[in-house]
mmCIF file of the N, C-alpha and C atoms, coordinates in Angstrom:
data_MODEL
# 
_entry.id   MODEL 
# 
loop_
_atom_site.group_PDB 
_atom_site.id 
_atom_site.type_symbol 
_atom_site.label_atom_id 
_atom_site.label_alt_id 
_atom_site.label_comp_id 
_atom_site.label_asym_id 
_atom_site.label_entity_id 
_atom_site.label_seq_id 
_atom_site.pdbx_PDB_ins_code 
_atom_site.Cartn_x 
_atom_site.Cartn_y 
_atom_site.Cartn_z 
_atom_site.occupancy 
_atom_site.B_iso_or_equiv 
_atom_site.pdbx_formal_charge 
_atom_site.auth_seq_id 
_atom_site.auth_comp_id 
_atom_site.auth_asym_id 
_atom_site.auth_atom_id 
_atom_site.pdbx_PDB_model_num 
ATOM 1   N N  . UNK A 1 1  ? 102.718 87.808  97.709  1.00 0.00 ? 1  UNK A N  1 
ATOM 2   C CA . UNK A 1 1  ? 103.678 89.270  97.891  1.00 0.00 ? 1  UNK A CA 1 
ATOM 3   C C  . UNK A 1 1  ? 104.367 88.445  98.727  1.00 0.00 ? 1  UNK A C  1 
ATOM 4   N N  . UNK A 1 2  ? 105.630 88.476  98.329  1.00 0.00 ? 2  UNK A N  1 
ATOM 5   C CA . UNK A 1 2  ? 106.988 88.670  98.999  1.00 0.00 ? 2  UNK A CA 1 
ATOM 6   C C  . UNK A 1 2  ? 107.406 89.403  99.899  1.00 0.00 ? 2  UNK A C  1 
ATOM 7   N N  . UNK A 1 3  ? 107.029 90.936  99.521  1.00 0.00 ? 3  UNK A N  1 
ATOM 8   C CA . UNK A 1 3  ? 107.360 92.092  100.264 1.00 0.00 ? 3  UNK A CA 1 
ATOM 9   C C  . UNK A 1 3  ? 106.399 92.444  101.267 1.00 0.00 ? 3  UNK A C  1 
ATOM 10  N N  . UNK A 1 4  ? 106.297 93.041  102.218 1.00 0.00 ? 4  UNK A N  1 
ATOM 11  C CA . UNK A 1 4  ? 104.309 93.604  102.544 1.00 0.00 ? 4  UNK A CA 1 
ATOM 12  C C  . UNK A 1 4  ? 104.704 95.043  101.603 1.00 0.00 ? 4  UNK A C  1 
ATOM 13  N N  . UNK A 1 5  ? 103.407 95.187  101.835 1.00 0.00 ? 5  UNK A N  1 
ATOM 14  C CA . UNK A 1 5  ? 102.869 96.363  100.812 1.00 0.00 ? 5  UNK A CA 1 
ATOM 15  C C  . UNK A 1 5  ? 102.091 97.514  102.317 1.00 0.00 ? 5  UNK A C  1 
ATOM 16  N N  . UNK A 1 6  ? 102.564 98.485  102.193 1.00 0.00 ? 6  UNK A N  1 
ATOM 17  C CA . UNK A 1 6  ? 101.843 99.259  102.941 1.00 0.00 ? 6  UNK A CA 1 
ATOM 18  C C  . UNK A 1 6  ? 101.397 100.352 102.349 1.00 0.00 ? 6  UNK A C  1 
ATOM 19  N N  . UNK A 1 7  ? 100.979 100.474 101.305 1.00 0.00 ? 7  UNK A N  1 
ATOM 20  C CA . UNK A 1 7  ? 99.892  101.791 100.544 1.00 0.00 ? 7  UNK A CA 1 
ATOM 21  C C  . UNK A 1 7  ? 99.206  102.579 101.540 1.00 0.00 ? 7  UNK A C  1 
ATOM 22  N N  . UNK A 1 8  ? 98.483  102.025 102.744 1.00 0.00 ? 8  UNK A N  1 
ATOM 23  C CA . UNK A 1 8  ? 97.512  102.894 103.359 1.00 0.00 ? 8  UNK A CA 1 
ATOM 24  C C  . UNK A 1 8  ? 98.352  103.418 104.642 1.00 0.00 ? 8  UNK A C  1 
ATOM 25  N N  . UNK A 1 9  ? 99.553  103.413 104.799 1.00 0.00 ? 9  UNK A N  1 
ATOM 26  C CA . UNK A 1 9  ? 100.170 104.034 105.984 1.00 0.00 ? 9  UNK A CA 1 
ATOM 27  C C  . UNK A 1 9  ? 101.639 103.561 105.436 1.00 0.00 ? 9  UNK A C  1 
ATOM 28  N N  . UNK A 1 10 ? 102.187 104.862 106.473 1.00 0.00 ? 10 UNK A N  1 
ATOM 29  C CA . UNK A 1 10 ? 103.909 105.227 106.164 1.00 0.00 ? 10 UNK A CA 1 
ATOM 30  C C  . UNK A 1 10 ? 104.698 104.120 106.532 1.00 0.00 ? 10 UNK A C  1 
ATOM 31  N N  . UNK A 1 11 ? 104.109 103.135 107.988 1.00 0.00 ? 11 UNK A N  1 
ATOM 32  C CA . UNK A 1 11 ? 104.682 102.314 108.619 1.00 0.00 ? 11 UNK A CA 1 
ATOM 33  C C  . UNK A 1 11 ? 103.813 101.070 108.614 1.00 0.00 ? 11 UNK A C  1 
ATOM 34  N N  . UNK A 1 12 ? 104.396 100.164 109.024 1.00 0.00 ? 12 UNK A N  1 
ATOM 35  C CA . UNK A 1 12 ? 103.379 98.773  109.079 1.00 0.00 ? 12 UNK A CA 1 
ATOM 36  C C  . UNK A 1 12 ? 102.460 99.377  110.560 1.00 0.00 ? 12 UNK A C  1 
ATOM 37  N N  . UNK A 1 13 ? 101.259 98.585  110.287 1.00 0.00 ? 13 UNK A N  1 
ATOM 38  C CA . UNK A 1 13 ? 100.601 98.873  111.512 1.00 0.00 ? 13 UNK A CA 1 
ATOM 39  C C  . UNK A 1 13 ? 100.629 98.001  112.664 1.00 0.00 ? 13 UNK A C  1 
ATOM 40  N N  . UNK A 1 14 ? 100.158 98.325  113.850 1.00 0.00 ? 14 UNK A N  1 
ATOM 41  C CA . UNK A 1 14 ? 101.103 97.736  114.657 1.00 0.00 ? 14 UNK A CA 1 
ATOM 42  C C  . UNK A 1 14 ? 99.880  96.258  115.025 1.00 0.00 ? 14 UNK A C  1 
ATOM 43  N N  . UNK A 1 15 ? 100.199 95.250  115.256 1.00 0.00 ? 15 UNK A N  1 
ATOM 44  C CA . UNK A 1 15 ? 99.319  94.329  115.498 1.00 0.00 ? 15 UNK A CA 1 
ATOM 45  C C  . UNK A 1 15 ? 100.180 93.390  116.558 1.00 0.00 ? 15 UNK A C  1 
ATOM 46  N N  . UNK A 1 16 ? 99.063  92.663  117.348 1.00 0.00 ? 16 UNK A N  1 
ATOM 47  C CA . UNK A 1 16 ? 99.718  91.479  117.913 1.00 0.00 ? 16 UNK A CA 1 
ATOM 48  C C  . UNK A 1 16 ? 100.939 90.597  117.810 1.00 0.00 ? 16 UNK A C  1 
ATOM 49  N N  . UNK A 1 17 ? 101.653 90.354  118.370 1.00 0.00 ? 17 UNK A N  1 
ATOM 50  C CA . UNK A 1 17 ? 102.648 89.490  117.662 1.00 0.00 ? 17 UNK A CA 1 
ATOM 51  C C  . UNK A 1 17 ? 102.642 87.754  118.055 1.00 0.00 ? 17 UNK A C  1 
ATOM 52  N N  . UNK A 1 18 ? 102.401 87.165  117.168 1.00 0.00 ? 18 UNK A N  1 
ATOM 53  C CA . UNK A 1 18 ? 102.266 85.716  117.201 1.00 0.00 ? 18 UNK A CA 1 
ATOM 54  C C  . UNK A 1 18 ? 103.092 84.727  118.185 1.00 0.00 ? 18 UNK A C  1 
ATOM 55  N N  . UNK A 1 19 ? 102.200 83.976  118.839 1.00 0.00 ? 19 UNK A N  1 
ATOM 56  C CA . UNK A 1 19 ? 103.498 83.170  119.764 1.00 0.00 ? 19 UNK A CA 1 
ATOM 57  C C  . UNK A 1 19 ? 104.544 82.785  119.595 1.00 0.00 ? 19 UNK A C  1 
ATOM 58  N N  . UNK A 1 20 ? 105.586 82.538  120.515 1.00 0.00 ? 20 UNK A N  1 
ATOM 59  C CA . UNK A 1 20 ? 106.858 81.827  119.741 1.00 0.00 ? 20 UNK A CA 1 
ATOM 60  C C  . UNK A 1 20 ? 106.514 80.328  119.855 1.00 0.00 ? 20 UNK A C  1 
ATOM 61  N N  . UNK A 1 21 ? 107.598 79.798  119.239 1.00 0.00 ? 21 UNK A N  1 
ATOM 62  C CA . UNK A 1 21 ? 107.197 78.071  119.282 1.00 0.00 ? 21 UNK A CA 1 
ATOM 63  C C  . UNK A 1 21 ? 107.843 77.455  120.398 1.00 0.00 ? 21 UNK A C  1 
ATOM 64  N N  . UNK A 1 22 ? 108.432 78.311  121.611 1.00 0.00 ? 22 UNK A N  1 
ATOM 65  C CA . UNK A 1 22 ? 108.720 77.655  123.046 1.00 0.00 ? 22 UNK A CA 1 
ATOM 66  C C  . UNK A 1 22 ? 106.969 78.126  123.812 1.00 0.00 ? 22 UNK A C  1 
ATOM 67  N N  . UNK A 1 23 ? 106.528 78.843  123.197 1.00 0.00 ? 23 UNK A N  1 
ATOM 68  C CA . UNK A 1 23 ? 105.404 78.982  124.036 1.00 0.00 ? 23 UNK A CA 1 
ATOM 69  C C  . UNK A 1 23 ? 103.861 78.113  123.948 1.00 0.00 ? 23 UNK A C  1 
ATOM 70  N N  . UNK A 1 24 ? 104.752 76.607  123.606 1.00 0.00 ? 24 UNK A N  1 
ATOM 71  C CA . UNK A 1 24 ? 103.824 75.632  123.188 1.00 0.00 ? 24 UNK A CA 1 
ATOM 72  C C  . UNK A 1 24 ? 102.160 74.847  123.920 1.00 0.00 ? 24 UNK A C  1 
ATOM 73  N N  . UNK A 1 25 ? 103.286 75.339  125.352 1.00 0.00 ? 25 UNK A N  1 
ATOM 74  C CA . UNK A 1 25 ? 102.058 75.039  126.364 1.00 0.00 ? 25 UNK A CA 1 
ATOM 75  C C  . UNK A 1 25 ? 101.457 76.307  126.895 1.00 0.00 ? 25 UNK A C  1 
ATOM 76  N N  . UNK A 1 26 ? 100.326 76.413  126.772 1.00 0.00 ? 26 UNK A N  1 
ATOM 77  C CA . UNK A 1 26 ? 99.405  77.064  126.752 1.00 0.00 ? 26 UNK A CA 1 
ATOM 78  C C  . UNK A 1 26 ? 97.943  76.908  127.312 1.00 0.00 ? 26 UNK A C  1 
ATOM 79  N N  . UNK A 1 27 ? 97.347  78.331  128.041 1.00 0.00 ? 27 UNK A N  1 
ATOM 80  C CA . UNK A 1 27 ? 95.727  77.410  128.755 1.00 0.00 ? 27 UNK A CA 1 
ATOM 81  C C  . UNK A 1 27 ? 95.406  78.577  128.170 1.00 0.00 ? 27 UNK A C  1 
ATOM 82  N N  . UNK A 1 28 ? 93.845  78.156  127.016 1.00 0.00 ? 28 UNK A N  1 
ATOM 83  C CA . UNK A 1 28 ? 93.087  79.105  125.907 1.00 0.00 ? 28 UNK A CA 1 
ATOM 84  C C  . UNK A 1 28 ? 92.132  79.873  126.896 1.00 0.00 ? 28 UNK A C  1 
ATOM 85  N N  . UNK A 1 29 ? 92.059  81.272  126.897 1.00 0.00 ? 29 UNK A N  1 
ATOM 86  C CA . UNK A 1 29 ? 91.066  81.918  127.607 1.00 0.00 ? 29 UNK A CA 1 
ATOM 87  C C  . UNK A 1 29 ? 90.374  83.175  126.416 1.00 0.00 ? 29 UNK A C  1 
ATOM 88  N N  . UNK A 1 30 ? 89.353  82.842  125.476 1.00 0.00 ? 30 UNK A N  1 
ATOM 89  C CA . UNK A 1 30 ? 88.749  83.178  124.797 1.00 0.00 ? 30 UNK A CA 1 
ATOM 90  C C  . UNK A 1 30 ? 89.555  84.318  124.241 1.00 0.00 ? 30 UNK A C  1 
ATOM 91  N N  . UNK A 1 31 ? 90.826  83.955  122.792 1.00 0.00 ? 31 UNK A N  1 
ATOM 92  C CA . UNK A 1 31 ? 90.924  84.739  122.395 1.00 0.00 ? 31 UNK A CA 1 
ATOM 93  C C  . UNK A 1 31 ? 92.410  85.246  123.118 1.00 0.00 ? 31 UNK A C  1 
ATOM 94  N N  . UNK A 1 32 ? 92.922  84.783  124.020 1.00 0.00 ? 32 UNK A N  1 
ATOM 95  C CA . UNK A 1 32 ? 94.142  85.225  124.970 1.00 0.00 ? 32 UNK A CA 1 
ATOM 96  C C  . UNK A 1 32 ? 94.101  83.748  125.607 1.00 0.00 ? 32 UNK A C  1 
ATOM 97  N N  . UNK A 1 33 ? 95.674  83.775  125.863 1.00 0.00 ? 33 UNK A N  1 
ATOM 98  C CA . UNK A 1 33 ? 96.007  82.498  126.666 1.00 0.00 ? 33 UNK A CA 1 
ATOM 99  C C  . UNK A 1 33 ? 97.450  82.777  127.572 1.00 0.00 ? 33 UNK A C  1 
ATOM 100 N N  . UNK A 1 34 ? 96.980  82.128  128.815 1.00 0.00 ? 34 UNK A N  1 
ATOM 101 C CA . UNK A 1 34 ? 98.438  81.936  129.903 1.00 0.00 ? 34 UNK A CA 1 
ATOM 102 C C  . UNK A 1 34 ? 99.694  80.955  129.264 1.00 0.00 ? 34 UNK A C  1 
ATOM 103 N N  . UNK A 1 35 ? 100.517 81.380  129.299 1.00 0.00 ? 35 UNK A N  1 
ATOM 104 C CA . UNK A 1 35 ? 101.735 80.834  129.058 1.00 0.00 ? 35 UNK A CA 1 
ATOM 105 C C  . UNK A 1 35 ? 102.960 81.459  130.317 1.00 0.00 ? 35 UNK A C  1 
ATOM 106 N N  . UNK A 1 36 ? 104.074 80.171  130.021 1.00 0.00 ? 36 UNK A N  1 
ATOM 107 C CA . UNK A 1 36 ? 104.788 80.307  131.418 1.00 0.00 ? 36 UNK A CA 1 
ATOM 108 C C  . UNK A 1 36 ? 105.286 81.849  131.480 1.00 0.00 ? 36 UNK A C  1 
ATOM 109 N N  . UNK A 1 37 ? 104.974 82.100  130.212 1.00 0.00 ? 37 UNK A N  1 
ATOM 110 C CA . UNK A 1 37 ? 105.855 84.111  130.437 1.00 0.00 ? 37 UNK A CA 1 
ATOM 111 C C  . UNK A 1 37 ? 105.080 84.939  130.570 1.00 0.00 ? 37 UNK A C  1 
ATOM 112 N N  . UNK A 1 38 ? 103.499 84.781  130.867 1.00 0.00 ? 38 UNK A N  1 
ATOM 113 C CA . UNK A 1 38 ? 102.471 85.489  131.008 1.00 0.00 ? 38 UNK A CA 1 
ATOM 114 C C  . UNK A 1 38 ? 100.979 84.943  130.196 1.00 0.00 ? 38 UNK A C  1 
ATOM 115 N N  . UNK A 1 39 ? 100.337 86.805  130.095 1.00 0.00 ? 39 UNK A N  1 
ATOM 116 C CA . UNK A 1 39 ? 98.991  86.484  129.383 1.00 0.00 ? 39 UNK A CA 1 
ATOM 117 C C  . UNK A 1 39 ? 99.471  87.108  127.566 1.00 0.00 ? 39 UNK A C  1 
ATOM 118 N N  . UNK A 1 40 ? 98.994  86.184  126.883 1.00 0.00 ? 40 UNK A N  1 
ATOM 119 C CA . UNK A 1 40 ? 99.276  87.239  125.491 1.00 0.00 ? 40 UNK A CA 1 
ATOM 120 C C  . UNK A 1 40 ? 97.666  86.658  124.732 1.00 0.00 ? 40 UNK A C  1 
ATOM 121 N N  . UNK A 1 41 ? 98.272  87.375  123.404 1.00 0.00 ? 41 UNK A N  1 
ATOM 122 C CA . UNK A 1 41 ? 96.798  86.600  122.552 1.00 0.00 ? 41 UNK A CA 1 
ATOM 123 C C  . UNK A 1 41 ? 97.147  85.705  121.800 1.00 0.00 ? 41 UNK A C  1 
ATOM 124 N N  . UNK A 1 42 ? 96.089  84.912  121.686 1.00 0.00 ? 42 UNK A N  1 
ATOM 125 C CA . UNK A 1 42 ? 95.671  83.600  121.050 1.00 0.00 ? 42 UNK A CA 1 
ATOM 126 C C  . UNK A 1 42 ? 96.333  83.685  119.588 1.00 0.00 ? 42 UNK A C  1 
ATOM 127 N N  . UNK A 1 43 ? 97.444  83.584  119.134 1.00 0.00 ? 43 UNK A N  1 
ATOM 128 C CA . UNK A 1 43 ? 97.321  83.930  118.111 1.00 0.00 ? 43 UNK A CA 1 
ATOM 129 C C  . UNK A 1 43 ? 98.625  83.076  117.311 1.00 0.00 ? 43 UNK A C  1 
ATOM 130 N N  . UNK A 1 44 ? 98.572  82.665  116.158 1.00 0.00 ? 44 UNK A N  1 
ATOM 131 C CA . UNK A 1 44 ? 99.744  81.458  115.625 1.00 0.00 ? 44 UNK A CA 1 
ATOM 132 C C  . UNK A 1 44 ? 100.121 81.974  114.490 1.00 0.00 ? 44 UNK A C  1 
ATOM 133 N N  . UNK A 1 45 ? 101.317 81.865  113.886 1.00 0.00 ? 45 UNK A N  1 
ATOM 134 C CA . UNK A 1 45 ? 102.033 82.350  112.882 1.00 0.00 ? 45 UNK A CA 1 
ATOM 135 C C  . UNK A 1 45 ? 101.162 82.092  111.693 1.00 0.00 ? 45 UNK A C  1 
ATOM 136 N N  . UNK A 1 46 ? 100.125 81.264  111.297 1.00 0.00 ? 46 UNK A N  1 
ATOM 137 C CA . UNK A 1 46 ? 99.433  81.401  110.158 1.00 0.00 ? 46 UNK A CA 1 
ATOM 138 C C  . UNK A 1 46 ? 98.193  82.630  110.445 1.00 0.00 ? 46 UNK A C  1 
ATOM 139 N N  . UNK A 1 47 ? 97.796  82.641  111.733 1.00 0.00 ? 47 UNK A N  1 
ATOM 140 C CA . UNK A 1 47 ? 96.853  83.792  111.651 1.00 0.00 ? 47 UNK A CA 1 
ATOM 141 C C  . UNK A 1 47 ? 97.073  84.836  111.661 1.00 0.00 ? 47 UNK A C  1 
ATOM 142 N N  . UNK A 1 48 ? 98.508  85.268  112.298 1.00 0.00 ? 48 UNK A N  1 
ATOM 143 C CA . UNK A 1 48 ? 99.273  86.486  112.202 1.00 0.00 ? 48 UNK A CA 1 
ATOM 144 C C  . UNK A 1 48 ? 99.562  86.877  110.506 1.00 0.00 ? 48 UNK A C  1 
ATOM 145 N N  . UNK A 1 49 ? 99.935  86.012  109.944 1.00 0.00 ? 49 UNK A N  1 
ATOM 146 C CA . UNK A 1 49 ? 100.131 85.769  108.332 1.00 0.00 ? 49 UNK A CA 1 
ATOM 147 C C  . UNK A 1 49 ? 98.755  86.082  107.950 1.00 0.00 ? 49 UNK A C  1 
ATOM 148 N N  . UNK A 1 50 ? 97.875  85.997  107.804 1.00 0.00 ? 50 UNK A N  1 
ATOM 149 C CA . UNK A 1 50 ? 96.294  86.225  107.212 1.00 0.00 ? 50 UNK A CA 1 
ATOM 150 C C  . UNK A 1 50 ? 96.067  87.419  107.388 1.00 0.00 ? 50 UNK A C  1 
ATOM 151 N N  . UNK A 1 51 ? 96.025  87.815  108.841 1.00 0.00 ? 51 UNK A N  1 
ATOM 152 C CA . UNK A 1 51 ? 95.691  89.480  109.179 1.00 0.00 ? 51 UNK A CA 1 
ATOM 153 C C  . UNK A 1 51 ? 96.768  90.489  108.618 1.00 0.00 ? 51 UNK A C  1 
ATOM 154 N N  . UNK A 1 52 ? 97.995  90.243  108.534 1.00 0.00 ? 52 UNK A N  1 
ATOM 155 C CA . UNK A 1 52 ? 98.562  91.428  108.255 1.00 0.00 ? 52 UNK A CA 1 
ATOM 156 C C  . UNK A 1 52 ? 99.200  91.504  107.020 1.00 0.00 ? 52 UNK A C  1 
ATOM 157 N N  . UNK A 1 53 ? 98.487  90.578  106.565 1.00 0.00 ? 53 UNK A N  1 
ATOM 158 C CA . UNK A 1 53 ? 98.589  91.039  104.564 1.00 0.00 ? 53 UNK A CA 1 
ATOM 159 C C  . UNK A 1 53 ? 97.458  91.475  104.236 1.00 0.00 ? 53 UNK A C  1 
ATOM 160 N N  . UNK A 1 54 ? 97.806  92.356  103.296 1.00 0.00 ? 54 UNK A N  1 
ATOM 161 C CA . UNK A 1 54 ? 96.661  93.252  102.516 1.00 0.00 ? 54 UNK A CA 1 
ATOM 162 C C  . UNK A 1 54 ? 95.952  92.197  101.470 1.00 0.00 ? 54 UNK A C  1 
ATOM 163 N N  . UNK A 1 55 ? 94.608  92.647  101.841 1.00 0.00 ? 55 UNK A N  1 
ATOM 164 C CA . UNK A 1 55 ? 93.889  91.878  100.974 1.00 0.00 ? 55 UNK A CA 1 
ATOM 165 C C  . UNK A 1 55 ? 93.041  92.680  99.934  1.00 0.00 ? 55 UNK A C  1 
ATOM 166 N N  . UNK A 1 56 ? 93.415  94.047  100.058 1.00 0.00 ? 56 UNK A N  1 
ATOM 167 C CA . UNK A 1 56 ? 92.997  95.092  98.968  1.00 0.00 ? 56 UNK A CA 1 
ATOM 168 C C  . UNK A 1 56 ? 94.080  96.041  98.928  1.00 0.00 ? 56 UNK A C  1 
ATOM 169 N N  . UNK A 1 57 ? 93.953  96.772  97.586  1.00 0.00 ? 57 UNK A N  1 
ATOM 170 C CA . UNK A 1 57 ? 94.928  97.824  97.063  1.00 0.00 ? 57 UNK A CA 1 
ATOM 171 C C  . UNK A 1 57 ? 94.156  98.785  96.205  1.00 0.00 ? 57 UNK A C  1 
ATOM 172 N N  . UNK A 1 58 ? 94.801  99.768  96.019  1.00 0.00 ? 58 UNK A N  1 
ATOM 173 C CA . UNK A 1 58 ? 94.320  100.684 94.494  1.00 0.00 ? 58 UNK A CA 1 
ATOM 174 C C  . UNK A 1 58 ? 94.929  99.977  93.681  1.00 0.00 ? 58 UNK A C  1 
ATOM 175 N N  . UNK A 1 59 ? 93.789  100.164 92.626  1.00 0.00 ? 59 UNK A N  1 
ATOM 176 C CA . UNK A 1 59 ? 94.462  99.624  91.093  1.00 0.00 ? 59 UNK A CA 1 
ATOM 177 C C  . UNK A 1 59 ? 95.143  100.653 90.349  1.00 0.00 ? 59 UNK A C  1 
ATOM 178 N N  . UNK A 1 60 ? 96.198  100.120 89.796  1.00 0.00 ? 60 UNK A N  1 
ATOM 179 C CA . UNK A 1 60 ? 96.919  100.752 88.986  1.00 0.00 ? 60 UNK A CA 1 
ATOM 180 C C  . UNK A 1 60 ? 96.322  101.451 88.326  1.00 0.00 ? 60 UNK A C  1 
ATOM 181 N N  . UNK A 1 61 ? 96.776  102.424 87.225  1.00 0.00 ? 61 UNK A N  1 
ATOM 182 C CA . UNK A 1 61 ? 95.724  102.872 86.306  1.00 0.00 ? 61 UNK A CA 1 
ATOM 183 C C  . UNK A 1 61 ? 97.008  102.369 84.741  1.00 0.00 ? 61 UNK A C  1 
ATOM 184 N N  . UNK A 1 62 ? 95.902  102.185 83.640  1.00 0.00 ? 62 UNK A N  1 
ATOM 185 C CA . UNK A 1 62 ? 96.822  101.793 82.751  1.00 0.00 ? 62 UNK A CA 1 
ATOM 186 C C  . UNK A 1 62 ? 97.283  102.908 82.025  1.00 0.00 ? 62 UNK A C  1 
ATOM 187 N N  . UNK A 1 63 ? 97.617  103.623 82.312  1.00 0.00 ? 63 UNK A N  1 
ATOM 188 C CA . UNK A 1 63 ? 98.476  105.170 82.016  1.00 0.00 ? 63 UNK A CA 1 
ATOM 189 C C  . UNK A 1 63 ? 98.770  106.064 83.345  1.00 0.00 ? 63 UNK A C  1 
ATOM 190 N N  . UNK A 1 64 ? 100.050 106.714 83.218  1.00 0.00 ? 64 UNK A N  1 
ATOM 191 C CA . UNK A 1 64 ? 100.192 107.806 84.163  1.00 0.00 ? 64 UNK A CA 1 
ATOM 192 C C  . UNK A 1 64 ? 100.404 108.831 83.710  1.00 0.00 ? 64 UNK A C  1 
ATOM 193 N N  . UNK A 1 65 ? 99.468  109.078 83.048  1.00 0.00 ? 65 UNK A N  1 
ATOM 194 C CA . UNK A 1 65 ? 98.922  110.559 82.195  1.00 0.00 ? 65 UNK A CA 1 
ATOM 195 C C  . UNK A 1 65 ? 98.193  110.762 83.305  1.00 0.00 ? 65 UNK A C  1 
ATOM 196 N N  . UNK A 1 66 ? 98.326  112.717 83.849  1.00 0.00 ? 66 UNK A N  1 
ATOM 197 C CA . UNK A 1 66 ? 97.468  113.034 84.584  1.00 0.00 ? 66 UNK A CA 1 
ATOM 198 C C  . UNK A 1 66 ? 96.830  114.520 83.743  1.00 0.00 ? 66 UNK A C  1 
ATOM 199 N N  . UNK A 1 67 ? 95.668  114.500 83.818  1.00 0.00 ? 67 UNK A N  1 
ATOM 200 C CA . UNK A 1 67 ? 95.234  115.736 82.519  1.00 0.00 ? 67 UNK A CA 1 
ATOM 201 C C  . UNK A 1 67 ? 94.450  116.426 84.077  1.00 0.00 ? 67 UNK A C  1 
ATOM 202 N N  . UNK A 1 68 ? 94.812  117.593 84.294  1.00 0.00 ? 68 UNK A N  1 
ATOM 203 C CA . UNK A 1 68 ? 94.097  118.826 84.593  1.00 0.00 ? 68 UNK A CA 1 
ATOM 204 C C  . UNK A 1 68 ? 92.779  119.152 84.071  1.00 0.00 ? 68 UNK A C  1 
ATOM 205 N N  . UNK A 1 69 ? 92.776  119.253 82.927  1.00 0.00 ? 69 UNK A N  1 
ATOM 206 C CA . UNK A 1 69 ? 91.647  119.416 82.144  1.00 0.00 ? 69 UNK A CA 1 
ATOM 207 C C  . UNK A 1 69 ? 90.647  118.844 82.215  1.00 0.00 ? 69 UNK A C  1 
ATOM 208 N N  . UNK A 1 70 ? 90.508  117.416 82.607  1.00 0.00 ? 70 UNK A N  1 
ATOM 209 C CA . UNK A 1 70 ? 89.432  116.242 82.598  1.00 0.00 ? 70 UNK A CA 1 
ATOM 210 C C  . UNK A 1 70 ? 88.695  116.910 83.584  1.00 0.00 ? 70 UNK A C  1 
ATOM 211 N N  . UNK A 1 71 ? 87.221  116.435 82.946  1.00 0.00 ? 71 UNK A N  1 
ATOM 212 C CA . UNK A 1 71 ? 86.065  117.108 83.060  1.00 0.00 ? 71 UNK A CA 1 
ATOM 213 C C  . UNK A 1 71 ? 85.564  118.402 82.956  1.00 0.00 ? 71 UNK A C  1 
ATOM 214 N N  . UNK A 1 72 ? 85.984  119.199 82.134  1.00 0.00 ? 72 UNK A N  1 
ATOM 215 C CA . UNK A 1 72 ? 85.982  120.766 82.082  1.00 0.00 ? 72 UNK A CA 1 
ATOM 216 C C  . UNK A 1 72 ? 84.998  120.820 81.109  1.00 0.00 ? 72 UNK A C  1 
# 
């Protein structure tokens, strides 16, 4: 997927941001890390891409016909 698809929300879901390349020096602390800039989530760009990409979506119907009498 090249463009993010946010079908379940109107806006992208708020997620922690991955560490910058300049924060390569860090001290891990069970999911967090200390960097020279402070305490952050220990989240790489690869981990961020994996958790921010939707893994499921509603299936598109074969035809776009809505029948209001269906099931009567």
